[in-house]
N, C-alpha and C positions, 0 to 999 in steps of 0.2 A: 504494500501499498504506499503510496507517494504522498507525502503532505508537504504542502507549500509554505515557506517563506518568502515571499516576494522574488520570484525566480529572477527577475530584472535586477532585484539586490544582491542576490547570490552572485548571479552574473557578473555585477557591476564590481563586486568585492573580489573576484576572481581576477579581473581585467585591470581593474585599477590599483589593487592591494597585493601584488603578488609576493612581494616581500615579507607581507605581515599574514600571520597565521590567523585561520578563522576559528574563533571559540565561541560555542553555544552556551550562553548565560539563560538557565529558566529558572523564574521567580513563581514559585506555587503561592498564591495569594488567595484574597477571598475580601470583597467589601464588608462583611462582616466582622473580620478581625482589626480590632482596634490597636494592633503593635504593626499592622502592615504598611501604613502610609510612609513610614519613614524608610523601608525596604523598598517601595514602588519608586519613591525620590531618588533613592540611590539607584536604582536599574535604570531609569528615565536620565539621568546624569551620565552613567556609564555610556549609555546608547549616545548621548549627543558627544561627550566630549571626546572619547574612546582614549581612554587616558592610559592605557599600557602600551608602551612604544611598539611593540613588533605584534601585538594582537589585534584583529578586525573583530569587536564584539558582535556578534548576533544575538540579540536579547529578545526574550520571551516572556511575557506576563501571562501565566496560565492560572485561570480561576477555579478552584476545586470546589466541589459542591457539598462537602460533607459539613459546611457550616449553615447551611439552608435548613437545617432540621432546627437549629434554634431560633426560627420564628421569622426571620427577615431573609428572602433569598435574593442572593446576588444575581443579578441578571446576565452576568457574562460567565457563570459558573456552568461548569460540564462535568459530568460523570466521566468522560475520557481523560479528562486533567488529572482528577482524583485517581484513574487507575494507573496512568504513567506515574506519577507520584509513587503510589505503591509498589509499583515494578521496580524502581530505582530505589526504594527502600530494600528489598530483596536484593537488589544485585550489589548494591553497597554495603548490605549485613547491617543496616539500622534498624533499631529497635522500634522507632514510631515513624511517623510522619508528622509534619505541622507545617502552618502558614507561616509565612517569611522564608520558608527554605529555599535555597538557592542551589541549585545542582549545574557545576559547571562540566562541560563536555561530558556528562554521564558518567565521570569520575570522582568528583569533588563534591562535597555537601557543606553546607555553613549557611548561618542563619544570615539572612537577607540583607539586613541592616548592620552588619558588622564589615565595615569598609576594608580593614586590615587583611582580615581573613578570607573575605570575598578576591581581593586585588591577587593575595599569596596563590590563592588557587587559580587565579587566571593565569598568572605567571607560571605557574606550574603547567598549566595546559599547553602553555607555548612552545615547550620543550618535549610534548608528545606528538611523536611521527602521526601524521594525517595521511589517509588513504587518498590516493590520485583519483581524481573524477574526469573522466573524459565522456562528455555526452553532449548531444545537440537538443535545442528546444525550439520547436514550429509551433506556429498557431494555427488551426483550425475552426473557424467559424468562433464560438464561445469556448473553446477547448484549448490547452496548452498540452502539445504531445513532446515526450521527453523520450528520444532514443538513444541507446548504447550505454545505458548504465547496467555495470554488472552488479548484481546483488548476492553473487554465490558466496561471498566471504562476509556478509553482512546486510542489514537493512540501510536503505536510504532514507531520511526524512528530511522534508522541506515543511515549512508553514507559511501559509499566508496570512501577511500581517497588514496593518496599516501603516502607512510609510509617510 
């Protein structure tokens, strides 16, 4: 299953910043979480400033749905984001999940409002080898067609975001 984070942005990142390592930063958040605004603000700052010298940050804010049971429904929440966070908990051998959790490149987890730990995780990720992607994208009517992606060694994810 291919999910999109503005393919144009990813392509732009590949073309314009070949010397920068793409790093995925995922914040698990909720509008019902009173501790999340600081993490949301830090995530937005990292996205706009791109403060790590050799990193191209691809940031996602993923609203989980497990706060909805407390009486106020987050209109941006999705069970898919909660499931994704649970999958990370298993992969990272974490005891639990929480909002304002940030997962960096699927390898590191930290509190999303802890700037020092988050920057350390991002810097560590820049040293991790990334698989080479060689693919083409075309458009037919209202569809993007992606050809040439080899998924035999892993999944390829992309996300469609507001840009």
